[in-house]
KELOMAR-291315 format. One record per residue (C-alpha): residue number from 1; residue in three letters; x, y, z. Coordinates in steps of 0.2 Angstrom, whole numbers. Example, Ala and Ser with C-alpha at 12.3 -4.5 7.8 and 13.67 -1.06 7.14 Angstrom:
! residues 2
    i   aa      X      Y      Z
    1  ALA     62    -22     39
    2  SER     68     -5     36
! end
This chain:
! residues 791
    i   aa      X      Y      Z
    1  MET    392    506    363
    2  LYS    409    501    374
    3  VAL    404    501    395
    4  ARG    411    518    401
    5  THR    415    517    419
    6  HIS    429    531    422
    7  ASN    417    541    435
    8  LEU    410    526    445
    9  LEU    428    520    445
   10  ALA    435    535    452
   11  ILE    418    534    465
   12  ALA    425    519    470
   13  ILE    443    521    473
   14  ALA    439    538    481
   15  LEU    428    529    494
   16  ALA    440    513    497
   17  PRO    452    523    510
   18  ALA    434    524    518
   19  LEU    426    507    518
   20  PRO    436    499    532
   21  VAL    429    511    545
   22  LEU    413    502    543
   23  ALA    419    485    548
   24  GLN    415    479    566
   25  ASP    423    470    577
   26  ASP    413    454    575
   27  SER    416    454    556
   28  PRO    429    442    547
   29  ALA    448    443    549
   30  LEU    458    443    534
   31  GLU    470    429    528
   32  GLU    488    433    533
   33  ILE    500    440    520
   34  LEU    519    433    521
   35  VAL    534    441    509
   36  THR    553    439    509
   37  ALA    555    457    507
   38  GLN    568    461    518
   39  LYS    577    442    516
   40  ARG    564    435    532
   41  VAL    550    428    531
   42  GLN    537    444    536
   43  SER    518    449    538
   44  LEU    516    463    523
   45  ARG    511    471    538
   46  ASP    527    473    548
   47  VAL    538    478    532
   48  PRO    542    497    530
   49  ILE    541    492    513
   50  SER    528    503    498
   51  VAL    526    484    491
   52  ASN    512    474    483
   53  ALA    510    454    485
   54  LEU    501    440    476
   55  ASN    499    423    476
   56  ASN    498    409    467
   57  GLU    480    407    471
   58  LYS    478    424    463
   59  ILE    488    422    452
   60  GLU    479    410    443
   61  ASP    461    411    445
   62  ALA    466    429    435
   63  GLY    474    421    425
   64  ILE    489    430    425
   65  THR    503    421    413
   66  SER    518    435    416
   67  ILE    524    448    423
   68  GLU    515    459    409
   69  ARG    498    455    417
   70  ILE    503    462    434
   71  ALA    500    479    431
   72  ASP    481    476    430
   73  TYR    482    471    449
   74  ILE    496    484    455
   75  PRO    496    502    454
   76  SER    511    510    446
   77  PHE    521    495    439
   78  ASN    520    493    418
   79  MET    528    485    406
   80  THR    529    486    390
   81  GLN    537    478    373
   82  THR    544    487    361
   83  GLY    548    484    342
   84  ILE    566    477    350
   85  GLY    564    476    366
   86  THR    554    476    385
   87  ASN    552    489    397
   88  ILE    549    485    415
   89  ALA    542    502    423
   90  ILE    539    505    444
   91  ARG    533    521    449
   92  GLY    536    528    431
   93  ILE    557    523    432
   94  SER    560    514    417
   95  SER    577    507    410
   96  GLY    572    512    389
   97  VAL    576    502    374
   98  ASN    592    495    373
   99  GLN    604    479    375
  100  GLY    617    487    386
  101  PHE    605    492    400
  102  GLU    601    482    415
  103  GLN    582    484    421
  104  SER    581    501    433
  105  ALA    566    489    437
  106  ALA    576    473    441
  107  GLN    570    457    444
  108  PHE    572    441    456
  109  ILE    568    422    454
  110  ASP    573    416    471
  111  GLY    586    427    474
  112  ILE    593    428    459
  113  HIS    594    442    447
  114  TYR    586    444    433
  115  GLY    594    459    425
  116  ARG    590    458    405
  117  ALA    574    465    398
  118  GLN    572    449    386
  119  LEU    568    438    402
  120  ALA    555    448    407
  121  ARG    545    440    395
  122  ALA    547    422    399
  123  PRO    529    415    406
  124  PHE    525    412    422
  125  LEU    523    394    431
  126  ASP    520    386    446
  127  LEU    524    399    460
  128  GLU    523    404    476
  129  ARG    520    422    475
  130  VAL    526    438    466
  131  GLU    530    455    475
  132  VAL    533    469    468
  133  LEU    544    482    479
  134  ARG    543    499    472
  135  GLY    557    512    476
  136  PRO    574    510    478
  137  GLN    580    492    483
  138  SER    599    492    486
  139  ILE    606    482    500
  140  ILE    600    466    502
  141  PHE    594    461    484
  142  GLY    609    453    475
  143  LYS    609    471    461
  144  ASN    606    487    466
  145  SER    589    493    459
  146  THR    585    512    457
  147  ALA    566    512    453
  148  GLY    560    496    463
  149  ALA    562    477    462
  150  ILE    551    462    456
  151  SER    553    448    467
  152  ILE    546    429    460
  153  THR    547    414    471
  154  THR    543    398    462
  155  ALA    535    384    473
  156  LYS    544    369    485
  157  PRO    540    351    485
  158  GLY    529    350    499
  159  ASP    525    337    513
  160  ALA    511    328    505
  161  HIS    510    319    489
  162  GLU    502    330    475
  163  ALA    495    330    458
  164  LYS    486    343    449
  165  ILE    484    347    429
  166  THR    476    364    423
  167  ALA    468    368    404
  168  LEU    463    383    399
  169  TYR    454    386    382
  170  GLU    450    401    372
  171  PRO    442    400    353
  172  GLU    443    421    348
  173  HIS    462    422    348
  174  GLY    464    401    347
  175  GLU    471    401    367
  176  GLN    476    384    372
  177  ASP    487    382    391
  178  VAL    490    367    399
  179  ARG    501    366    416
  180  LEU    505    351    424
  181  VAL    514    348    444
  182  LEU    519    334    454
  183  SER    525    336    471
  184  GLY    528    327    486
  185  PRO    543    316    498
  186  ILE    553    307    488
  187  SER    560    300    505
  188  ASP    561    302    526
  189  THR    572    318    518
  190  VAL    570    321    503
  191  GLY    557    331    493
  192  GLY    553    333    475
  193  ARG    543    344    464
  194  LEU    541    344    443
  195  ALA    530    358    433
  196  ILE    527    357    415
  197  LEU    521    373    403
  198  GLU    514    370    384
  199  SER    503    384    381
  200  ARG    501    392    363
  201  ILE    490    407    353
  202  ASP    485    410    337
  203  GLY    485    430    341
  204  PHE    474    443    340
  205  MET    480    453    325
  206  GLU    478    450    307
  207  ASN    492    451    297
  208  THR    482    454    279
  209  THR    499    454    271
  210  LEU    504    436    276
  211  GLU    484    430    281
  212  ARG    489    424    296
  213  ASP    481    429    315
  214  GLU    496    437    326
  215  SER    507    438    338
  216  GLY    506    417    337
  217  ASP    516    412    351
  218  LYS    520    397    358
  219  ASN    528    394    377
  220  ARG    537    378    386
  221  VAL    543    379    402
  222  VAL    550    362    414
  223  ARG    555    364    429
  224  ALA    562    350    441
  225  THR    565    356    460
  226  LEU    573    344    474
  227  GLN    573    348    493
  228  TRP    586    339    505
  229  LYS    584    340    522
  230  PRO    597    328    526
  231  THR    596    332    547
  232  ASP    585    348    557
  233  VAL    598    361    553
  234  TRP    602    360    533
  235  ASP    589    365    521
  236  ILE    596    362    504
  237  ILE    585    368    487
  238  LEU    591    364    471
  239  LYS    579    370    455
  240  MET    585    366    437
  241  GLU    574    374    422
  242  ASP    574    374    404
  243  GLY    559    387    396
  244  SER    557    395    377
  245  PHE    546    405    372
  246  ASP    541    411    353
  247  SER    533    422    344
  248  ASP    529    423    327
  249  GLY    521    440    324
  250  ARG    518    455    332
  251  ASN    503    465    339
  252  ILE    509    482    330
  253  GLU    498    493    321
  254  VAL    504    507    308
  255  VAL    493    524    315
  256  LYS    488    542    317
  257  PRO    499    552    299
  258  ILE    505    568    303
  259  GLU    509    577    288
  260  ILE    521    591    288
  261  PRO    524    605    276
  262  ASP    542    612    268
  263  ALA    546    629    268
  264  THR    540    630    250
  265  GLY    521    621    255
  266  ASN    524    603    252
  267  LYS    519    590    258
  268  THR    521    571    254
  269  PRO    511    559    265
  270  TYR    519    545    269
  271  ALA    506    531    263
  272  LYS    507    542    245
  273  ALA    526    541    247
  274  LEU    521    521    248
  275  GLN    510    520    235
  276  PHE    521    529    222
  277  PHE    540    520    224
  278  THR    530    505    225
  279  ALA    521    507    208
  280  GLY    505    508    216
  281  LYS    505    490    222
  282  TYR    506    494    242
  283  LEU    493    507    249
  284  LEU    497    510    269
  285  ASP    483    507    283
  286  THR    484    518    295
  287  THR    466    516    304
  288  HIS    466    508    320
  289  ASP    455    488    317
  290  TRP    466    475    322
  291  ASN    471    473    306
  292  ARG    490    475    298
  293  GLN    504    472    286
  294  SER    520    464    289
  295  ASN    530    452    278
  296  GLY    538    443    294
  297  ASP    542    446    312
  298  TYR    547    433    326
  299  SER    556    431    341
  300  TYR    564    414    343
  301  ASN    570    411    362
  302  ASP    578    397    373
  303  THR    582    397    392
  304  GLU    590    389    405
  305  ASN    594    392    422
  306  VAL    600    381    439
  307  THR    600    387    456
  308  LEU    603    384    472
  309  THR    601    388    489
  310  ILE    608    383    506
  311  GLU    604    385    522
  312  ARG    612    382    539
  313  GLU    608    385    556
  314  ILE    623    391    566
  315  GLY    618    392    583
  316  GLU    603    404    581
  317  ASN    609    412    565
  318  THR    607    405    549
  319  LEU    619    405    535
  320  THR    610    404    518
  321  SER    621    401    501
  322  VAL    614    407    486
  323  THR    622    400    469
  324  GLY    613    404    452
  325  TYR    618    402    434
  326  ASN    607    409    422
  327  ALA    604    408    402
  328  TYR    596    411    386
  329  THR    599    415    368
  330  TYR    588    421    355
  331  GLU    586    427    339
  332  GLU    572    441    332
  333  LEU    565    446    317
  334  CYS    559    464    312
  335  ASP    549    469    298
  336  CYS    555    486    306
  337  ASP    550    498    293
  338  PHE    532    492    299
  339  THR    521    491    282
  340  GLY    519    477    270
  341  ALA    530    484    256
  342  SER    547    477    254
  343  GLY    559    490    264
  344  PHE    571    485    277
  345  ASN    572    474    292
  346  ILE    583    468    306
  347  LEU    588    453    311
  348  SER    596    450    328
  349  ASP    603    437    340
  350  GLU    610    437    356
  351  ASP    619    425    370
  352  TYR    620    429    387
  353  SER    627    418    402
  354  GLN    626    427    420
  355  ILE    635    415    437
  356  SER    631    425    453
  357  GLN    637    420    472
  358  GLU    628    426    487
  359  LEU    633    423    506
  360  ARG    622    429    519
  361  LEU    619    429    537
  362  THR    605    432    547
  363  SER    601    431    566
  364  PRO    583    429    573
  365  GLU    571    444    571
  366  ASP    564    444    590
  367  GLN    578    452    596
  368  THR    584    470    603
  369  ILE    594    472    588
  370  SER    596    458    572
  371  TYR    605    460    557
  372  LEU    609    453    539
  373  GLY    622    455    531
  374  GLY    633    445    518
  375  VAL    644    446    500
  376  PHE    637    444    483
  377  PHE    647    442    466
  378  GLN    643    440    450
  379  SER    651    438    432
  380  SER    641    440    415
  381  SER    645    438    397
  382  LEU    636    447    382
  383  ASP    637    444    366
  384  PHE    628    454    349
  385  HIS    624    452    335
  386  ASP    610    463    324
  387  ALA    610    467    303
  388  VAL    600    481    298
  389  ARG    594    472    277
  390  VAL    589    480    264
  391  PRO    578    469    252
  392  LYS    581    466    232
  393  ASP    565    473    229
  394  SER    565    489    243
  395  PHE    555    505    239
  396  ILE    569    512    251
  397  ALA    582    509    237
  398  THR    569    515    223
  399  ALA    567    531    234
  400  PHE    584    534    234
  401  THR    585    533    216
  402  PRO    582    552    212
  403  LEU    595    561    224
  404  LEU    607    546    224
  405  GLY    607    539    204
  406  ALA    603    522    199
  407  THR    619    516    201
  408  ALA    622    523    218
  409  ALA    606    518    224
  410  ASN    608    499    218
  411  LEU    619    495    229
  412  LEU    607    496    243
  413  ARG    597    481    234
  414  ASP    604    466    246
  415  ALA    615    476    256
  416  SER    616    478    274
  417  THR    624    486    288
  418  GLN    630    475    305
  419  ARG    636    477    321
  420  ASP    645    464    334
  421  PHE    641    468    353
  422  GLU    654    461    366
  423  GLN    655    466    384
  424  ASP    660    458    399
  425  THR    654    463    416
  426  ASP    662    459    436
  427  LEU    653    462    451
  428  ALA    656    462    469
  429  ALA    646    472    485
  430  VAL    647    469    504
  431  PHE    631    473    512
  432  ALA    624    475    529
  433  GLN    609    481    535
  434  ALA    606    481    555
  435  THR    587    484    565
  436  TRP    589    494    583
  437  ASN    570    489    592
  438  PHE    577    504    608
  439  THR    558    501    613
  440  ASP    542    490    612
  441  PHE    536    501    601
  442  ALA    549    510    589
  443  ARG    566    505    580
  444  LEU    578    512    569
  445  ILE    586    501    554
  446  LEU    603    502    543
  447  GLY    607    498    527
  448  ALA    623    499    517
  449  ARG    631    491    502
  450  TYR    646    496    493
  451  THR    646    490    476
  452  ALA    662    488    462
  453  GLU    658    484    447
  454  GLN    667    485    432
  455  LYS    665    480    412
  456  ASP    674    478    395
  457  ALA    667    481    378
  458  ASN    668    484    362
  459  ARG    656    489    345
  460  ILE    661    486    328
  461  GLN    648    494    316
  462  TYR    654    487    295
  463  HIS    644    488    281
  464  VAL    642    470    270
  465  SER    641    474    250
  466  ASN    627    467    239
  467  THR    636    454    234
  468  GLY    641    448    253
  469  VAL    657    455    257
  470  THR    662    462    271
  471  LEU    668    481    268
  472  PRO    681    490    278
  473  GLU    678    508    286
  474  GLY    685    518    271
  475  ALA    683    534    265
  476  VAL    668    549    266
  477  THR    668    545    245
  478  ASP    663    527    247
  479  PRO    646    525    240
  480  TYR    639    511    251
  481  ASN    647    524    265
  482  ILE    638    539    255
  483  ILE    623    528    256
  484  TRP    618    522    271
  485  SER    623    539    281
  486  GLN    607    544    273
  487  PHE    602    533    286
  488  LYS    612    543    300
  489  VAL    624    524    300
  490  ASP    644    528    300
  491  PRO    652    512    302
  492  HIS    667    512    315
  493  THR    676    501    327
  494  VAL    676    506    347
  495  LYS    680    501    364
  496  GLY    678    504    381
  497  ASP    680    498    398
  498  ARG    674    504    417
  499  ASP    677    503    433
  500  GLU    665    510    445
  501  SER    660    510    463
  502  ALA    645    515    474
  503  PHE    642    517    492
  504  THR    621    516    494
  505  PRO    615    517    510
  506  LEU    596    517    518
  507  VAL    591    524    537
  508  THR    572    518    542
  509  LEU    563    524    556
  510  GLN    548    513    561
  511  PHE    535    518    575
  512  ASP    523    505    582
  513  ILE    505    513    586
  514  ASN    497    498    593
  515  ASP    498    479    591
  516  THR    493    482    573
  517  ASP    496    499    565
  518  MET    512    507    563
  519  LEU    522    523    553
  520  TYR    538    520    545
  521  ALA    549    534    538
  522  SER    562    531    528
  523  TYR    579    539    516
  524  THR    584    528    504
  525  THR    596    530    490
  526  GLY    598    517    472
  527  PHE    613    516    457
  528  LYS    612    508    443
  529  SER    632    507    432
  530  GLY    634    514    418
  531  GLY    637    505    402
  532  PHE    642    505    385
  533  ASP    628    509    371
  534  VAL    624    494    361
  535  ARG    609    501    346
  536  SER    620    519    342
  537  ASN    623    518    323
  538  ALA    638    530    323
  539  ALA    652    532    335
  540  PRO    653    550    346
  541  ASN    664    563    337
  542  ASP    676    560    351
  543  LEU    680    544    347
  544  GLY    679    542    326
  545  GLY    670    538    312
  546  VAL    670    539    296
  547  TYR    657    554    297
  548  PRO    663    566    313
  549  ASN    645    575    309
  550  ILE    634    560    311
  551  GLN    632    561    329
  552  GLY    632    544    338
  553  THR    632    537    356
  554  TRP    644    522    365
  555  GLU    648    529    386
  556  PHE    633    532    397
  557  GLU    633    536    417
  558  GLU    626    528    431
  559  GLU    610    533    435
  560  GLN    609    538    455
  561  VAL    594    539    464
  562  LYS    586    550    483
  563  ASN    572    541    488
  564  TYR    561    549    504
  565  GLU    546    540    509
  566  LEU    531    542    523
  567  GLY    521    526    525
  568  GLY    510    519    535
  569  LYS    499    504    539
  570  PHE    483    499    547
  571  VAL    472    488    551
  572  PHE    452    488    557
  573  GLY    438    478    563
  574  GLY    446    468    572
  575  GLY    458    460    560
  576  SER    442    463    547
  577  ALA    450    476    536
  578  GLU    467    483    531
  579  LEU    474    499    524
  580  ASN    494    502    516
  581  ALA    500    522    512
  582  ALA    516    531    506
  583  LEU    522    547    501
  584  PHE    537    545    489
  585  ARG    549    557    481
  586  SER    561    551    471
  587  GLU    574    563    463
  588  PHE    586    555    449
  589  ASP    602    561    444
  590  ASP    609    554    426
  591  MET    591    545    422
  592  GLN    597    530    409
  593  THR    584    533    394
  594  SER    585    529    377
  595  GLN    582    541    361
  596  PHE    574    534    343
  597  ASP    586    545    332
  598  GLY    574    547    316
  599  SER    579    535    307
  600  LEU    583    516    309
  601  SER    596    520    329
  602  PHE    593    521    346
  603  ASN    606    532    356
  604  VAL    605    531    376
  605  THR    609    548    384
  606  ASN    609    553    402
  607  ALA    593    564    408
  608  GLY    601    575    418
  609  GLN    585    576    431
  610  ALA    569    570    435
  611  VAL    558    569    449
  612  VAL    543    555    454
  613  GLN    533    560    467
  614  GLY    515    552    475
  615  LEU    505    543    484
  616  GLU    500    526    484
  617  VAL    486    518    494
  618  ASP    479    499    499
  619  GLY    468    487    507
  620  ARG    455    474    508
  621  TRP    442    470    517
  622  ALA    432    453    525
  623  ILE    414    463    521
  624  THR    408    445    526
  625  ASP    414    427    526
  626  SER    408    426    508
  627  LEU    414    443    501
  628  LEU    430    451    501
  629  ALA    435    468    494
  630  ARG    450    476    486
  631  GLY    458    490    478
  632  GLY    471    499    476
  633  VAL    476    520    467
  634  ALA    494    527    463
  635  PHE    494    546    459
  636  ILE    509    549    452
  637  ASP    518    567    448
  638  PHE    534    565    436
  639  GLU    543    578    429
  640  TYR    563    580    419
  641  THR    569    594    431
  642  ASP    586    596    419
  643  PHE    584    586    399
  644  PRO    593    597    387
  645  THR    596    581    376
  646  SER    579    573    373
  647  GLN    574    565    357
  648  CYS    564    580    345
  649  TYR    547    571    339
  650  PHE    540    572    320
  651  GLY    538    591    315
  652  GLN    550    597    333
  653  PRO    559    614    328
  654  ASP    576    610    335
  655  ASN    578    622    350
  656  ILE    598    616    355
  657  ALA    612    621    345
  658  PRO    620    614    332
  659  ALA    599    615    323
  660  GLY    595    599    313
  661  ASP    605    585    324
  662  GLY    586    582    331
  663  VAL    591    587    348
  664  CYS    575    597    360
  665  ASP    574    601    377
  666  ALA    561    591    386
  667  THR    563    600    406
  668  GLY    550    601    413
  669  LYS    540    588    403
  670  ARG    533    572    410
  671  ARG    539    555    404
  672  GLU    529    544    392
  673  PHE    518    528    402
  674  THR    518    538    420
  675  PRO    495    544    420
  676  GLU    494    553    435
  677  ILE    480    540    442
  678  GLN    482    522    440
  679  GLY    470    510    451
  680  ASN    461    494    455
  681  VAL    444    488    466
  682  GLY    440    470    468
  683  ALA    429    460    475
  684  ASP    428    442    478
  685  TYR    410    432    482
  686  THR    407    415    486
  687  ILE    395    405    489
  688  GLU    391    388    497
  689  PHE    377    377    490
  690  SER    370    364    503
  691  ASN    376    350    491
  692  GLY    395    354    493
  693  LEU    398    364    478
  694  LYS    404    380    477
  695  LEU    406    395    468
  696  VAL    418    408    466
  697  ASN    415    425    460
  698  THR    427    437    454
  699  LEU    425    457    448
  700  ASP    442    470    445
  701  PHE    440    485    438
  702  ILE    457    492    430
  703  TYR    461    511    427
  704  SER    473    522    422
  705  ASP    473    542    415
  706  GLU    479    546    401
  707  TYR    497    546    395
  708  LEU    508    551    382
  709  THR    516    533    374
  710  THR    531    540    364
  711  PRO    550    540    371
  712  SER    548    556    361
  713  LEU    533    564    372
  714  ASP    523    565    355
  715  PRO    506    576    360
  716  ARG    500    571    346
  717  PHE    499    550    349
  718  GLU    491    549    366
  719  GLN    484    535    376
  720  GLU    464    540    382
  721  ALA    459    536    400
  722  TYR    452    520    398
  723  THR    444    508    412
  724  LYS    445    487    409
  725  ILE    434    476    417
  726  ASN    441    457    422
  727  ALA    429    444    430
  728  ARG    431    425    437
  729  ILE    413    415    439
  730  ALA    423    396    444
  731  LEU    412    380    450
  732  SER    422    369    461
  733  GLY    419    352    474
  734  ASN    419    358    493
  735  ASP    435    346    491
  736  ASP    443    358    480
  737  MET    449    343    469
  738  TRP    441    349    455
  739  GLU    434    368    448
  740  LEU    428    374    430
  741  ALA    427    392    427
  742  LEU    425    406    416
  743  ILE    439    420    413
  744  GLY    434    434    404
  745  LYS    448    450    403
  746  ASN    445    467    396
  747  LEU    426    467    395
  748  THR    426    481    390
  749  ASP    435    480    376
  750  GLU    449    494    376
  751  SER    461    499    363
  752  ILE    475    500    374
  753  VAL    492    509    366
  754  SER    509    499    377
  755  TYR    521    508    367
  756  ALA    522    521    353
  757  ASN    535    527    342
  758  GLY    539    539    326
  759  LEU    539    527    309
  760  PRO    557    521    304
  761  VAL    563    531    291
  762  ALA    548    541    283
  763  SER    553    557    284
  764  THR    569    553    275
  765  VAL    559    546    262
  766  THR    544    558    262
  767  ARG    559    571    262
  768  GLY    552    577    280
  769  THR    535    581    277
  770  GLY    526    564    281
  771  SER    526    553    293
  772  GLY    516    543    307
  773  TYR    517    528    320
  774  TYR    518    510    325
  775  ALA    507    505    338
  776  PHE    508    493    349
  777  TYR    488    485    354
  778  GLU    487    478    371
  779  ARG    474    462    369
  780  PRO    457    464    365
  781  ARG    439    455    375
  782  SER    444    439    378
  783  VAL    432    425    387
  784  ALA    441    407    390
  785  ILE    434    394    399
  786  GLN    448    382    414
  787  GLY    449    366    422
  788  THR    459    361    436
  789  LEU    459    344    444
  790  LYS    469    337    458
  791  PHE    473    320    463
! end
């Protein structure tokens, strides 16, 4: 029986803000957390931004190996994988599924913008810290972000020689993880650091069709960092990294079948339709039991990046140059009918490269007026191709025989519809931020960025016959056009270019209550450029296509946000406890969203308006020298205030003319993946023995309220509220040269859906009377052993 601790956790979260009041003046002081959220090294207590930070020790101790796992420890932050992409959300704001999107919650590694969703899946290795900044970050980071930013800083060479090897093994899911770090001075002025990662896991989902565990992941990262300080005024760091992260299979199950009678009262369950069209050879499993059926999926990714950071002191100022090259390629196969029956699959590949340059001048901070400012340039190129393929033995072709006739339906076997997309983007920006300390206890921060961005793109959708011949667009009477139009696919060619600019200001007023406590109020703006839809299978009416009645999308508009925030950071008990709080309201215009068309495609649309508001609280308390308590909670209220063009969920009647286009009004509704309450409470307890050994015990409770799981906002599939428990017990020597740890994750064995959507082609095959959902599940309970040696 599962342990249910929801009420206990809710009480703990409610009490967390009051705990620091109990601290005594003779209590131990907390270790100071340093961040670079404002491009300066500052104490977290002094930064007038809602920001959470995890240092390398917490990342390693908690077994955090990717951005996805950070969500357990930072409320209002989420990452989800979907059938064809990855989403990062901060305060419920994310970009949706489309290769044409930059992320609303942007990722930066050593100052370089990693805006592509695929890069969010890369594994962590040898980090100094991770900072999650909530709210628009549009001034001093390399590219505007409307939801927030994840700023990752990798470890640099130190002044002393260091060598460390860490190995982890988890038997239930076949996980193995080995990491090696070598670092130290090479000469009086040069230091070097080498970090290597090799990891793999068999998976926690059993594919009963292929008789294997999934997803079988393999990761490899090699990073070399050189630091050269030729004189006291120069600091030059060159980082080179090569990596890959590959997966065979997916953590997907088909669940929750739906049946809706037609006008005559007839209904056909999707499972029954599959059994009929496969002549009884296939029976759909819709029970959540960690088993799936699939003919095979994979995702193979290769990345490379080079970052050159040069700092030069010029008098009291510092001139910083950050040059970055970032590129990746991937190939993915999605068995996108999500069943073990032969239906259809999508093979896609992407090639992306980016080069950027930032120049920044920073003044000393301890002046009446301090400032930083600079210029930023970025150029990128994207090539994307995908093919929706129908195998020779596909049940879909069989299902369409009564409608199209045997001759036409057989043309679908071994045929495909394919897409080519290319885009070039150039961006330039100038930015500045100044802090005026107009009294000893009050300061005004003003900032602004002007951004100009150009995009050129083209998309071609075309059919390929069952003999491998590329077909012209043709006419509505062409057999292939007739067949593919049943799946809302319309051959077309579109081109476009965009030239847009934006001015994004920031105003922050900050007051020091005393030497340790402060309050701030801020007004910030954010801008995310518009662009072009990669994944729509049809052209919009005004751009033409073979079937004008099949609605696709092409160009989408920029996303804008205004954010209002009141916050405070407080210290109690002579430095033994701290509490941070932020009250915010974000008003979005033209929020960029991706809508599933119910068949094979995702169409981009701009939601008219949305408001997200809430309260974030987090804190730490060093109760004794041996016991540290910590916690955080986020209350989020999200509402679409104007969204008349949302996707209808299966069986939902259209309420927008023209009828039958699958568009419904979502005004007044809450977005998917926006639980009202998210929180965590944890404690670290250290026991030091007289023989020099040390035992560190860590316990974390992670809570989430219920939330919708589908982009269509289908109320029939809601993730229930849950509480996860993570724990770690580590034994080490007092010199910290070795450590042996036992790590448990999701010890309550919760079944957690991170993403779900309607089953493709299900309603088409059943003539609109049967469907279901495919759902991504997080990893169930796991217990691993980890060892570390330093030498």
